[in-house]
N, C-alpha and C positions, 0 to 999 in steps of 0.2 A: 080796539079789540086786540088782545094778545094772541100770538100764534101758539099753537099747541107745542108742548115740549117734544123734541125729537125722540124717537124710540131708541133705546139703548142698542149698541152694536150686538149682533148675535152672540159673539164671544168677546169677553174682555179679560185680559190677563194682567195681573198686577205683580210686579217684580218684587224681589226681596230688597229691603232697604239696604243701601250700601254700607251703613254702619254695622248692621247685623251680619252682612256678608263678610266684612273685614274681621269681625270678632270670630266668626267661624273659621276663617282662614288662619287667624292667629292661634286658635285652639289646635288646629291641625299641625301647624308648625311647631308648637310646643310639644305635642305628642311625638312628632318625628324627632325632635331634639332629644327627648327622654329615651326614645328607642335607640338612637345613635349612641348616647352615653352608655346605656346598658350593654350594647354590643361591644363598645370600646373597652369597657371594664372586663367583660368576659374574655375578650380578645387579649387584653393585657395579662390576665391571669393564666390563660391557656397558652399564650405565646404563639398564636396561629399566624399572625401577620395582619396587614392592613386590608386584605381582600374582603373579609366579612363586613367591615365597617363601610367600605365602598359599595358593597352589594346591598346594603340597607340605605345608605345616604343618597346615592345617585338616583335609583328608582323612586325613592321617597320624595326627593325634590321634584322629580318629574310629575309624580302624582299630585304633590302639593300645588304645583303650577297649574296643572289641568283643573284641579278642584277650585283654585282661585279664579281661573278664567270662567268656569261654569257658574260659580256663585255670583260673581260680580258682573257678568255679561249676559248670561243666558237663563239663570234660575228664576222661576216664578214661584210665588207663594200662594196666590189665590187666583182661581180661574172661575169666572162667572159666565154661564151660558143661559140660553133661554129655558133650559130644563132645571138648572140648579147650580150649586157651587161645589168646588173642590179646593181643599186646603192641603198644602204639603210644605215640608221643610220646617214646620213650626211644631214644637212639642207642647203638650199640655193645653191644646186648644179645645179639646172635647171632640165633638162630632166632626169628622174630617170631610164628609160630603153628604149632601142632602138635596132633595128636590125643593123647588120653591113652594110647591103645594104643601110640603111638610112644615113650612115656617109659620109660626103663630105671630111673632112680632120681632122687630129689630130695635134694639136699644143702644144708645150711646151711654157708656158708663166710664168711670175713672177710678177703678179700685187701686188704692195705694197711690193715687195721683197720676196714674198712667192711663191715658185715654184708650178705650177699647170699644169695639163694636160687638155687641152680643146678639147673636141670632138664636132666638128661642124657638124650639120646635114644638109641635102640638103634643108630642108624647112626653114632654118635660125635659128632654135632653137639650143641650145648647152647644153653640160654638162661640168661643171668645177669641176675637181677633185683635191682638194688640196693634194699634195704629202705627207705633214706632217700627214695626217689622215690615210694613208695607211701603214701598217707594211711591212717591208722588203725593198728590193732594188728598189729605184724609177726608175732607168734606166731599170731594168729587167721588171718592170710593164709597163713602157712606150713602150718598145720593144714588149712586148706581145700584147698590144693593137694595135700597128701599124701593127704587123704581121697578126693579125686577120682581120684587115681592108683590108690589101693587099690581103690576101687569099680570102676574100669574094668578093672583086672587081674582082679578077682574075677569080673566078668561074662564075661571071656574064657574062663574055665575051663569 
């Protein structure tokens, strides 16, 4: 006889994949570099001195360091609770939060060869979660989502 599967934790938090975090940090650093170049050019034309460049570069580096720490150490992208799910830091996912009662089905797809978990809601809307954006084991994440949907639908009956 097999033992029943353990119930999922009340709240599970899935972090941002390190590769995506590094890409976001890189984008921020490029933006800061462009801003410093623009201020440097304006400064050179106006002959103001080096202070405006330092006033942009020093706080910008501090903000970039804080942003890097947050993205790579603290940021989460999906939070699953007993009531539903919340998605943040990802663009173009569709519905960002919903209750498990609203979920009609959960599908694994690969549009363009990129594995995704699609959570379809009863009203026709959906959430598309790219598995590459989520740190950790993709199968464990998908199983956790499916278990929570199953448990919520079992409670409804």
